[in-house]
Backbone as a ProteinNet text record, in pm:
[ID]
protein_1_A
[PRIMARY]
XXXXXXXXXXXXXXXXXXXXXXXXXXXXXXXXXXXXXXXXXXXXXXXXXXXXXXXXXXXXXXXXXXXXXXXXXXXXXXXXXXXXXXXXXXXXXXXXXXXXXXXXXXXXXXXXXXXXXXXXXXXXXXXXXXXXXXXXXXXXXXXXXXXXXXXXXXXXXXXXXXXXXXXXXXXXXXXXXXXXXXXXXXXXXXXXXXXXXXXXXXXXXXXXXXXXXXXXXXXXXXXXXXXXXXXXXXXXXXXXXXXXXXXXXXXXXXXXXXXXXXXXXXXXXXXXXXXXX
[TERTIARY]
84.7	2.5	86.1	54.8	132.4	90.5	186.3	151.5	148.3	60.8	63	108.9	172.4	235.9	176.1	175.1	136.5	225	240.6	317.9	232.1	285.6	221.9	313.7	269.7	347.6	294.2	378.8	343.6	413.8	338.3	399.1	361.2	456.8	435.1	517.4	462.3	542.2	608.9	589.2	653.2	736.5	737.3	820.9	758.5	627.8	560.7	511.7	535	496.7	342.7	265.3	118.3	77.8	134.7	97.4	137.7	261.1	308.3	215.3	183.6	99.8	-41.5	-102.6	-235.9	-234.9	-138.6	-137.9	-107.4	-21.8	10.6	-108	-179.9	-301.8	-403.5	-422.3	-517.1	-470.2	-340.5	-285.6	-294.7	-283.2	-283.5	-417.9	-522	-654.5	-670	-574.5	-590.3	-490	-542.9	-454.1	-392.6	-267.6	-198.1	-156.3	-165.8	-131.7	-27.1	79.2	179	216.5	245.3	278.1	428.9	466.7	605.9	601.3	648.8	635.6	740.2	693.8	781.6	752	838.1	812.1	890.1	812.2	873.5	843.3	935	913.8	962.1	915.7	960.9	948.8	837.2	810.5	747.9	822.9	771.2	791	838.6	850.3	827.2	811.3	784.3	897.4	1018.4	1131.8	1132.1	1103.9	1095.1	977.5	864.2	748	766	838.6	860.5	941.4	1035.1	1108.6	1015.1	916.4	822.4	729.7	693.1	602.6	673.5	802.1	883.4	877.6	896.4	889.7	751.7	646.5	510.7	481.9	530.4	510.2	587.6	702.6	782.4	719.8	653.1	592.7	452.1	359.1	224.8	162.2	85.9	17.8	-65.4	-111.9	-187	-104	-153.6	-81.8	-159.9	-99.8	-157.1	-68	-128.9	-44.8	-101.6	-9.7	-43.3	33.2	-28.5	28.1	-67.9	-21.6	-113.4	-103.9	2.9	19.4	-65.8	-157.1	-259.9	-200.9	-89.3	-31.9	33.5	102.2	160.7	51	-55.2	-162.2	-218.9	-245.1	-298.6	-202.9	-71.9	21.9	26.8	21.4	26.7	-95.5	-214.4	-335.5	-346.4	-305.9	-308.6	-216.1	-99.2	-2	-58.5	-125.9	-185.6	-293.8	-371.7	-476.4	-415.6	-311.8	-243.2	-181.1	-123	-49.6	-157.1	-270.1	-372.6	-365	-301.5	-285.8	-394.7	-469.7	-563.2	-491.9	-552	-484.6	-584	-533.3	-617.3	-540	-598.9	-542.9	-592.2	-505.6	-540.4	-601.9	-549.8	-595.8	-717.3	-741.3	-850	-984.6	-1031	-1161.2	-1168.9	-1058.2	-1052.1	-1054.4	-976.8	-976.2	-1122.4	-1189.7	-1326.5	-1415.8	-1408.3	-1491.8	-1462	-1334.2	-1296.2	-1345.9	-1327	-1368	-1519.1	-1595.3	-1742.6	-1790.5	-1723.1	-1761.2	-1713.9	-1586.9	-1527.7	-1569.5	-1611.2	-1654.1	-1537.8	-1417.8	-1302	-1211.7	-1142.1	-1054.4	-920.8	-857.5	-721.9	-619.3	-504.2	-393.3	-295.9	-241	-156	-11.3	22.8	158.3	216.2	302.4	361	436.7	414.7	484.6	452.9	336.7	304.9	302	270.6	265.1	401.6	506.8	642.5	722.6	654.8	723.5	776.3	884.1	952.5	874.2	765.1	685.3	699.5	624.2	634.5	610	515.4	482.3	597.9	671.3	790.2	893.8	924.6	1023.5	975.1	847.2	793.2	821.4	808.3	830.8	977.2	1064.4	1207.2	1247.6	1195	1220.3	1174.6	1052.1	1001.1	1089	1135.1	1223.6	1353.7	1412.1	1539.8	1516.9	1404.3	1373.8	1353.6	1280.2	1246	1369.4	1463.1	1579.9	1668.5	1673.2	1755.5	1693.9	1563.8	1493	1442.9	1510.2	1470.5	1530.4	1449.4	1488.7	1546.9	1493.7	1536.4	1677	1727.4	1866.2	1894.6	1799.8	1820.2	1689	1701	1581	1576	1676.8	1684.2	1562.9	1504.6	1388.2	1270.1	1259.8	1154.4	1016.2	1005.3	877.4	833.5	928.4	888.7	830.9	827.6	772.3	617.6	563	418.7	368.8	444.5	402.7	523.7	506.2	606	548.2	609.6	565.6	644.7	575.4	635.7	596.2	684.1	646.9	764.9	739	844	911.9	1020.8	1089.8	1005.2	1012.4	943.1	796.2	757.5	618.2	608.6	701.9	697.3	712.2	784.2	796.9	867.5	984.3	1069.6	998.5	947.6	886.1	757.2	685.7	570.7	610	720.2	776.6	812	879.8	927.4	809.7	712.8	591.4	524.3	509.2	446.8	528.7	663	750.9	728.8	705.8	676.6	546.4	461.9	339.1	353.4	477.3	505.4	487.8	478.6	456.7	590.1	639.3	762	735.3	807.7	779.6	910	899.4	1003.7	959.3	1048.6	1003	1101.1	1051	1127.1	1095.3	1203.2	1174.1	1150.5	1063.4	1041.2	1119	1214.6	1309.7	1278.2	1263.3	1231	1330.3	1272.3	1354.5	1416.4	1383	1436.4	1319.8	1321.1	1216.4	1213.9	1101.1	1092.7	1163	1221.9	1286.3	1186.4	1233.7	1148.4	1095.8	1176.9	1134.3	1005.7	973.6	844.7	725.7	728.5	612.6	592.4	694.1	680.7	645.2	633.8	605.3	461.4	446.3	318.5	258.1	337.6	278.5	259.2	355.3	336.6	227.4	168.9	81	161.5	139.3	212.3	120.6	168.9	89.5	169.5	103.1	162.9	129.2	230.3	209.5	220.4	122.3	127.4	102	127.6	95.5	83.3	29.7	23.2	156	168.2	295.8	342.8	248.1	286.5	349.1	291.7	345.3	483.5	498	630.1	736.6	702.9	800.9	842.4	742.6	773.4	869.7	846	934.2	1070	1075.3	1204.3	1286.2	1219.7	1290.3	1351.4	1273.3	1323.2	1445.1	1442.8	1548.3	1673.5	1659.4	1776.6	1832.5	1744.4	1794.2	1877.7	1834.6	1909	2044.4	2052.2	2176.6	2261.9	2209.2	2277.9	2301.8	2202.1	2217.1	2145.7	2181.4	2123.8	1974.2	1899.7	1753.6	1707	1788.7	1751.6	1767	1672.5	1676.7	1542.3	1524.1	1398	1340.7	1429	1391.8	1284.9	1287.4	1189.5	1111.7	1125.4	1044.1	896.9	804.3	661.6	611.5	645.6	593.9	660.6	789.6	861.8	809.8	779.4	729.2	586.2	506.4	374.1	380.5	478.6	495.4	533.2	621	661.3	541.7	459.8	339.8	239.3	224.7	132.4	182.5	310.7	366.9	351.2	370.7	350.7	206.2	115.4	-30.8	-59.3	-2.6	-27.8	25.1	141.7	206.9	114.4	66.2	-16.6	-145.2	-209	-333.7	-318.1	-211.6	-186.4	-169	-115.1	-82.5	-187.6	-286.9	-392.2	-349.2	-243.2	-196	-271.4	-317.5	-390.2	-300.6	-359.2	-285.9	-339.5	-246.6	-285.1	-221.8	-312.5	-259.7	-220.6	-92.4	-41.3	-28.5	-86.1	-74.2	-119.5	-233.9	-287	-301.9	-228.8	-240	-114.9	-131.5	-20.3	36.6	155.5	214.2	119.4	63.8	-27.7	-149.1	-202.5	-322.7	-290.5	-174.5	-133.9	-113.5	-44.8	-21.1	-151	-252.3	-373.6	-444.3	-436.7	-500.8	-432.2	-300.7	-224.5	-256.2	-272.5	-307.1	-442.5	-535.8	-669.9	-659.4	-579	-558.1	-488.7	-396.1	-322.1	-416.5	-511.3	-606.3	-680.4	-731.4	-805.3	-722.3	-596.3	-502.7	-470	-449.4	-415.8	-535.3	-653.2	-770.8	-775.5	-753.9	-759.8	-641.7	-525.1	-404.1	-429	-481	-503	-608.3	-712.7	-812.6	-752.9	-666.2	-602.8	-502.9	-438.5	-334	-401.7
-122.8	1.3	126	217.6	339.3	438.4	492.5	585.1	726.7	804.7	947.3	1014.6	1128.2	1192.7	1332.2	1377.2	1513.8	1561.6	1693.2	1758.5	1776.2	1739.2	1752.3	1829	1946.8	2030.8	2019.4	1984.6	1969	2069.2	2162.8	2273.9	2263	2245.6	2226.4	2312.9	2356.4	2431.2	2334	2197.1	2099.2	2006.5	1880	1782.7	1745.1	1762.9	1727.3	1583.5	1509.5	1370.1	1349.8	1439	1428.6	1442.7	1540.9	1565.2	1445.6	1392.8	1281.4	1162.7	1130.9	1016	1031.9	1144.7	1171.7	1162.7	1236.1	1240.3	1105.9	1029.3	895	801.5	812.1	730.8	757.5	889.3	925.3	885.1	916.2	884.1	732.4	649.8	507.9	459.3	541.8	505.1	526.9	590.8	619.3	535.5	439.4	349	417.9	391.6	446.5	591.5	640.7	779.2	786.2	866.4	878.8	1026.7	1058.7	1199.6	1219.8	1338.7	1386.3	1482	1435.4	1508.1	1617.9	1731.8	1845.2	1877.2	1846.1	1862	1978.6	2066	2186.9	2187.1	2132.1	2119.7	2246.5	2267.3	2373.5	2512.4	2537.9	2667.8	2756.2	2851.4	2928.7	3082.7	3122.5	3265.9	3287.3	3415.4	3448.3	3413.9	3424.3	3393.1	3238.9	3155.7	3012.6	2982.1	3050	3023.8	3067.1	3178.8	3226.8	3123.2	3054.2	2948.8	2841	2806.7	2704	2753.7	2882.2	2940.7	2945.5	2975.4	2977.8	2838.6	2736.6	2596.7	2556.6	2603.4	2572.6	2638.1	2763.4	2832	2764.9	2708.9	2640	2503.9	2442.4	2306.5	2307.9	2374.4	2382.3	2243.5	2239.2	2106.5	2134.7	2023	2035.3	2076	2165.8	2214.3	2177.7	2099.5	2066.7	2132.5	2185.5	2249.2	2229.4	2240.1	2247.3	2366.1	2482.3	2605.6	2665.2	2700.3	2756	2910.2	2961.6	3107.8	3166.7	3261.2	3311.9	3387.3	3464.9	3545.5	3455.9	3347.6	3253.7	3185.2	3149.5	3081.5	3170.6	3297.4	3393.9	3413.9	3426.2	3443.6	3323	3202.8	3084.4	3068.4	3093.7	3075.8	3180	3302	3403.2	3368.3	3314.6	3274.7	3157.2	3060.6	2950.1	2994.1	3090.5	3147.1	3207	3282.7	3348.9	3241.7	3139.2	3035.7	2946.5	2930.6	2838.5	2699.2	2689.1	2556.2	2540.4	2424.8	2401.6	2379.4	2421	2417.4	2374.4	2316.6	2270.3	2263.7	2319.9	2303.5	2174.2	2074	1941.4	1933.3	2017.7	2009.6	2098.1	2194.7	2296.7	2234.8	2136.9	2076.8	2006	1948	1873.5	1976.9	2086.4	2194.4	2241.5	2269.2	2321.6	2228	2097.8	1998.2	1992.4	1995.8	1998.2	2121.2	2235.8	2362	2368.2	2319.2	2317.6	2224.5	2112.1	2018.1	2055.9	2105.2	2142.4	2280.5	2363.9	2497.5	2590	2558.5	2641.5	2646	2755.2	2774.2	2705.1	2660.8	2604.9	2707.6	2670.8	2761.8	2737.6	2845.5	2833.7	2805.2	2680.6	2637.1	2549.7	2602.3	2524.2	2407.3	2287.1	2169.7	2123.7	2160.3	2126.7	1977.1	1900	1751.7	1689.5	1769.9	1716.5	1771	1832.2	1886.5	1772.9	1802.9	1702.5	1687.1	1609.4	1591.6	1449.3	1405.4	1275.7	1166.4	1192.7	1095.5	1070.2	1176.8	1163.4	1069	1096	1017.4	872.6	856	721.6	643	706.2	644	612.3	698.5	674.8	561.8	554.1	443	308.1	316.7	190.7	147.2	241.7	204.9	143.6	202	149.2	2.5	-14.2	-149.4	-245.4	-204.2	-294.4	-336.4	-244.8	-272.6	-368.9	-354.5	-447.6	-585.7	-597.4	-724.5	-772.9	-731.5	-774.6	-915.1	-1000.3	-1131.5	-1218.8	-1205.3	-1284.7	-1259.1	-1137.3	-1107.1	-1122.9	-1082.4	-1092.7	-1118.1	-1183.6	-1212.2	-1122.7	-1030.9	-940.3	-850.5	-835.3	-742	-768.5	-889.8	-922	-904	-916.7	-902.5	-754.3	-664.3	-525.1	-484.7	-583.7	-560.4	-544.4	-469.8	-459.1	-572.2	-608.6	-710.9	-797.8	-928.2	-1019.5	-1085.8	-1074.2	-1135.6	-1261.4	-1369.8	-1499.7	-1530.7	-1597.5	-1643.8	-1703	-1778.3	-1836.8	-1722.9	-1754.6	-1653.9	-1595.1	-1464.6	-1384.7	-1370.9	-1356.6	-1322.9	-1180.2	-1091.6	-951.2	-909.8	-990.1	-963	-833.2	-813.5	-692.5	-566.1	-550.1	-429.2	-397.8	-504.5	-479.7	-431.2	-485.2	-441.4	-294.4	-253.4	-118	-20.7	-63.1	21.8	42.2	-69.9	-60.8	25.8	16.2	99.3	249.2	277	418.8	468	373.8	412.2	403.3	384.1	383.6	251	140.9	7.7	-67.8	-103.3	-179.6	-320.2	-356.1	-483.1	-566.7	-690.8	-783.1	-887.3	-943.8	-1046.2	-1162.1	-1282.9	-1400.1	-1500.5	-1541.9	-1635.8	-1778.4	-1847.2	-1986.9	-2063.8	-2142.9	-2210.1	-2363.1	-2414	-2554.9	-2647.2	-2739.7	-2838.3	-2783.6	-2660	-2598.5	-2557.4	-2602	-2564.8	-2416.7	-2359.2	-2212.7	-2188.7	-2072	-2042.3	-2059.2	-2126.8	-2163	-2036.9	-1929.6	-1808.8	-1749.6	-1780.4	-1726.3	-1768.6	-1893.6	-1953.3	-1899	-1828.6	-1771	-1627.2	-1564	-1420.7	-1393.4	-1291	-1256.9	-1129.1	-1024.1	-894.1	-879.8	-919.1	-891.9	-971.6	-911.8	-975.1	-1051.6	-1179.1	-1265	-1287.3	-1257.1	-1271.3	-1355.3	-1453.7	-1530.9	-1476.2	-1461.9	-1414.4	-1533.4	-1553.7	-1663.8	-1604.1	-1684.7	-1648.6	-1776.8	-1762.6	-1877.8	-1929.2	-2059.3	-2114.3	-2049.9	-2025.3	-1964.3	-1829.8	-1751.3	-1613.9	-1619.8	-1710.3	-1717.6	-1767.3	-1867.6	-1917.1	-1806.5	-1726.6	-1619.3	-1517.8	-1478.4	-1380.4	-1438	-1563.3	-1627.2	-1645	-1679.3	-1694	-1558.4	-1454.2	-1320.7	-1284.2	-1318.2	-1290.1	-1366	-1498.4	-1574.6	-1521.5	-1481.5	-1423.8	-1293.8	-1213.6	-1096	-1124.4	-1240.8	-1275.5	-1369	-1400	-1489.2	-1626.9	-1669.3	-1794.3	-1909	-2031.6	-2151.1	-2157.3	-2196	-2200.7	-2341.7	-2445	-2585.7	-2612.9	-2571.8	-2585.9	-2592.7	-2651.1	-2656.7	-2520.7	-2422.4	-2284.1	-2235.5	-2285.2	-2239.3	-2359.9	-2475.2	-2588.7	-2572.2	-2582.5	-2559.3	-2647.8	-2778.4	-2867.9	-2840.2	-2813.8	-2787.2	-2658.4	-2554.9	-2431.3	-2449.8	-2535.7	-2560	-2629.7	-2719	-2784.1	-2686.2	-2592.1	-2486	-2407.2	-2367	-2286.2	-2368.7	-2492.4	-2584.1	-2596.3	-2619.3	-2629.7	-2499.5	-2385.5	-2260.8	-2238.6	-2275	-2264.3	-2350.9	-2472.1	-2563.3	-2503.6	-2445.7	-2382.1	-2269.6	-2186.6	-2070.9	-2118.1	-2211.5	-2263.7	-2332.4	-2407	-2478.6	-2385.6	-2268.8	-2173.6	-2058.2	-2065.1	-1964.4	-1826	-1823.1	-1698.9	-1661.9	-1536.6	-1496.9	-1498.6	-1527.8	-1536.3	-1426.3	-1376.2	-1282	-1330.5	-1353.4	-1392.3	-1268.4	-1261.1	-1138.2	-1155.3	-1262.9	-1289.8	-1175.5	-1119.9	-1005.1	-877.4	-870.9	-750	-665.1	-535.9	-443.8	-439.9	-387.3	-372.2	-290.3	-185.1	-94.7	-171.2	-256.8	-333.3	-433.4	-500.9	-596.6	-530.4	-411	-340.3	-292.3	-247.4	-203.3	-322.4	-435.6	-552.7	-589.7	-577.4	-601.8	-500.7	-373	-269.1	-297.5	-341.8	-373.3	-486.6	-588.9	-702.2	-656.5	-564.9	-511.9	-439.1	-360.8	-293.2	-390.5	-493.9	-594.3	-667	-696.9	-768.7	-684	-557.1	-469.6	-465.7	-456.6	-459.3	-582.8	-695.5	-826	-835.6	-791.9	-800.2	-716.2	-597.4	-505.8	-565.2	-630.9	-692	-804.9	-886.2	-998.8	-952	-838	-786.7	-726.3
-0.4	-1.8	-1.3	-89	-99.4	10.7	83.3	192.7	145.3	204	182.7	313.9	301.2	421.4	438.8	564.8	591.7	705.2	712.2	817.5	940.3	1053.5	1183.4	1277.1	1320.3	1411.3	1551.9	1645.2	1787.3	1870	1923.3	1996.7	2143.9	2235	2373.1	2461.1	2578.5	2675	2775.4	2749.2	2832.4	2740.8	2764.7	2688.9	2555.6	2538.3	2416.5	2418.4	2528.5	2531.1	2513.6	2576.6	2559.7	2415.7	2347.8	2205.4	2118.4	2142.9	2063.7	2080.1	2205.4	2233.1	2170	2186.6	2129.5	1978.6	1918.2	1772.2	1709.6	1772	1715.2	1728.1	1842.5	1858.1	1752	1718	1614.9	1474.2	1447.3	1314.3	1280.8	1387.2	1364.7	1313.8	1326.5	1281.7	1134.5	1068.2	925.3	847.7	775.6	697.7	576.4	554.6	438.4	454.5	580.1	609.7	719.4	702	799.3	822.8	945.3	978.3	976.9	922.3	937.2	1055.7	1171.3	1294	1309.8	1346.7	1385.8	1529.7	1624.2	1764.5	1819.9	1885.2	1947.1	2095.4	2178.4	2319.3	2394.4	2512.1	2605.7	2540.5	2474.4	2411.7	2515.6	2575	2684.8	2669.9	2550	2523.2	2372.9	2339.6	2196.4	2103.6	2147.3	2064.4	2021.3	2121.2	2092.8	2005.7	2028.3	1948.5	1801.9	1782.8	1643.2	1560.7	1629.5	1557.7	1503.5	1592.4	1552	1437.1	1444.8	1342.8	1205.6	1206.8	1084.2	1018.4	1093.8	1039.2	991.4	1071.1	1026.2	892.3	874.2	748.8	636.3	662.7	558	518.8	615	587.3	645.3	583	642	667.5	773.4	803.5	932.1	991	1116.4	1232.9	1314.4	1432.2	1557.6	1643.5	1775.8	1879	1983.9	2084.2	2224.3	2319.7	2460.9	2520.7	2513.5	2570.6	2662	2787.3	2882.2	2886.7	2828.7	2825.8	2719.1	2757.4	2664.2	2548.3	2580.3	2471	2368.2	2411.1	2324.1	2236.8	2301.8	2237.3	2123.5	2156.5	2062.5	1941.4	1971.1	1864.8	1767.7	1830.3	1745.4	1661.9	1720.9	1649.1	1530.8	1559.1	1450.6	1334.5	1372.4	1269.9	1187	1253.5	1179.7	1080.9	1127.8	1040.1	913.3	933.1	819.5	729	788	705.8	638.1	700.7	650	705.8	821.3	884.8	994.1	991.2	1099.2	1230.2	1341.3	1469.7	1577.6	1683.7	1793.6	1922.8	2026.8	2161.1	2215.7	2229.4	2268.3	2408.4	2497.7	2638.6	2669.7	2583.2	2617.3	2638.4	2553.3	2576.7	2710.2	2751.1	2879.8	2994.7	2975.5	3078.4	3098	2988	2994.2	3066.5	3041.2	3107.6	3256.5	3297.1	3433	3503.5	3439.1	3500.7	3523.1	3425.1	3435.8	3549.4	3564.6	3665.9	3800.7	3812.3	3940.5	3987.5	3897.5	3937.3	3974.9	3921.6	3954	3828.3	3813.1	3697.5	3721.2	3613.7	3620.4	3638.3	3696	3703.9	3589.5	3538.1	3418.7	3463.2	3461.1	3502	3392	3301.9	3201.7	3253.5	3197.7	3239.7	3380.9	3432	3569.6	3595.1	3491.2	3509.6	3527.1	3498.9	3508.6	3627.8	3721.4	3838.5	3923.6	3995.1	4079.9	4208	4202.4	4318.4	4365.8	4464.6	4522.5	4420.2	4329.2	4226.5	4134.9	4105.1	4018	4082.3	4208	4277.2	4298.8	4311.5	4319.6	4190.5	4080	3949.8	3933.1	3978.4	3968.1	4052.1	4173.8	4268.3	4206.7	4145.1	4084.2	3967.8	3887.5	3773.3	3824.4	3923.5	3979.8	4029.7	4103.1	4159.2	4038.5	3936.8	3830.6	3750.6	3725.1	3655	3731.4	3859.7	3947.3	3945.5	3927.6	3936.3	3802.2	3693.4	3558.5	3530.5	3472.9	3424.2	3533.4	3658.4	3768.7	3815.2	3793.2	3829.7	3977.2	4060.7	4203.1	4276.9	4392.3	4468	4592.7	4602.3	4717.3	4720.5	4836.8	4859.4	4769.1	4719.6	4623.9	4687.7	4820.2	4883.2	4888	4845.2	4839.6	4700.6	4611.5	4481.1	4494.2	4403.8	4393.2	4303.1	4199	4102.3	4068.6	4056.9	4008.3	3887.3	3766.5	3645.9	3618.7	3581.3	3549.9	3403.8	3330.5	3200.5	3124.3	3026	2944.6	2861.4	2796.8	2718.7	2609.4	2596.7	2489.8	2512	2640.9	2671.4	2720.1	2676.9	2701.2	2848.8	2922.3	3063.9	3092.1	3026.6	3055.6	3006.7	2881.6	2843.8	2931.9	2968.8	3053.3	3186.4	3243.7	3371.3	3371.5	3264.6	3252.2	3239.5	3158.8	3145.2	3280.8	3353.1	3490.9	3584.5	3573.6	3659.2	3626.2	3503.5	3466.1	3520.9	3562.4	3629.8	3784.4	3828.1	3970.7	4039.1	3956.9	4006.3	4012.7	4134.3	4142.5	4091.9	3986.4	3918.4	3896.5	3935.4	3908.7	3810.1	3729.5	3634.6	3638.3	3634.8	3645.3	3532.1	3455.9	3347	3397.4	3321.6	3344.5	3243.7	3284	3196.2	3189	3069.2	3049.5	3125.5	3200.5	3270.8	3402.8	3439.9	3564.1	3648.2	3777.2	3864.8	3890.7	3904.2	3941.9	4076.9	4094	4227.4	4340.4	4444.2	4556.9	4632.2	4627.4	4701.8	4650.3	4525	4468.1	4556.6	4599.5	4667	4808.5	4861.3	4998.4	4996.4	4880.3	4872.4	4919.9	4999.1	5060.2	4998.8	4993.2	4950.5	4794.3	4716	4568	4505.4	4399.5	4312.7	4213.5	4200.3	4109	3987.2	3866.7	3742.5	3644	3581.4	3478.2	3342.9	3261	3120.9	3027	2940.3	2841	2703.8	2601.6	2464.2	2383.7	2261.1	2175.6	2133.8	2112.5	2072.2	1936.3	1847.3	1718.8	1736	1825.7	1847.7	1913.5	2010.4	2078.5	1981.8	1900.8	1797.3	1706.6	1658.5	1564.4	1625.4	1748	1811.6	1832.6	1879.3	1906.3	1775.3	1668.6	1545.1	1495.5	1514.6	1476.1	1566.9	1691.7	1781.3	1736	1705.8	1665.8	1534.3	1441.8	1317.5	1340.1	1436.6	1472.1	1532.4	1597.4	1663.6	1570	1455.7	1362	1429.9	1510.3	1585.7	1512.4	1555	1495.6	1519.6	1416	1426.3	1463.4	1445.1	1469.5	1619.1	1696.9	1846.1	1901.9	2021.2	2088.5	2124	2124.1	2157.7	2058.4	1936.3	1834.3	1779.2	1844	1800.3	1846.3	1752.9	1789.2	1898.7	1896.7	1996.2	2138.8	2133	2257.4	2322.1	2239.7	2290.9	2349	2278.1	2329.1	2463.6	2480.2	2612.7	2719.1	2688.1	2783.8	2836	2735.7	2772.1	2854.5	2817.1	2895.8	3037.3	3059.9	3190.3	3270.2	3205.3	3278	3318.2	3229.1	3267.1	3387.4	3386.8	3497.6	3633.1	3623.4	3741.2	3791.4	3701.2	3741	3805.7	3742.7	3795.7	3932.4	3947.2	4069	4186.5	4160.2	4267.2	4275.9	4193.8	4194.8	4147.3	4063.1	4013	3883.2	3871	3753.4	3628.7	3514.3	3390.6	3289.6	3210.3	3104.1	2975	2873.5	2740.4	2665.3	2628.2	2565.2	2414.9	2361	2216.1	2133.7	2159.2	2078.1	2155.7	2266.7	2351.1	2330.2	2332.9	2335.5	2480.7	2496.8	2630.3	2718.1	2662.8	2739.7	2788.6	2700.2	2737.6	2844.5	2834.4	2934.5	3066.3	3067.3	3189.6	3251.7	3171	3229.1	3297.8	3239	3301.2	3434.6	3438.8	3563.1	3674	3629.8	3729	3792.1	3711.1	3762.8	3860.9	3829.6	3919.4	4049.4	4033.8	4152.2	4247.4	4196.9	4281.3	4368.3	4302.7	4378.9	4477.7	4437.2	4522.9	4650	4628.5	4739.3	4840.2	4792.9	4877.9	4962.3	4893.5	4962.5	5067.7	5023	5113.8	5237.6	5220.7	5333.4	5429.1	5373.3	5458	5540.6	5471.3	5542.6	5644	5614.5	5708.8	5830.7
[MASK]
+++++++++++++++++++++++++++++++++++++++++++++++++++++++++++++++++++++++++++++++++++++++++++++++++++++++++++++++++++++++++++++++++++++++++++++++++++++++++++++++++++++++++++++++++++++++++++++++++++++++++++++++++++++++++++++++++++++++++++++++++++++++++++++++++++++++++++++++++++++

């Protein structure tokens, strides 16, 4: 399929992460269309804004922005009208809804969501913990984890762990290796939610084959044998069921969807743990 391209200008007074996430989510709904992204982060004065406007004029396209400064907003919108580029404040409709419901106006604080508050340091702490406990590297302080992920190789344990850590969830992940008993310390854990990740044998084989190709490694191995992989998954299912650990099938799930499911399980687990404690 031949792709068509358009210019997309993202102007933010913070990091631009919100604009990037929103615009990519929307662009993904249009087949055969791709955006040429022009990202302008930390735009907080007229000089910085003018540099963005010059590029918008040179490559007209859709302009999305998150600016809380009224003067900057007015300048950008007037420039877009003159250039003929459609523009939209991504956060303004949400601000309006919040203001109508809460009955109070918002405060204009550029980049307020990125301030060094307790939530920020919680995420950093979770990331440090998660990296130390990736792929079963260490069992130290494992009972301090919020979540422990188990699964055979290539069930997205590491990326899911990192995504959860970015949400402030301390996550450890432990691989299940064929012919090797799971670490015994897992069965004595009290506080963490233990979740088993599974996938179809076809999906696991496909990912493993791609990995071996990237490493220029031998393909004739049980690691990518369809029947051997099916046995691995069956054994992991049996382990999860035997211990009453919830399972999530990641075959057709994105990392975000898997993490959302785990967070829902974690909420219920914490309620139960607090009641029992």
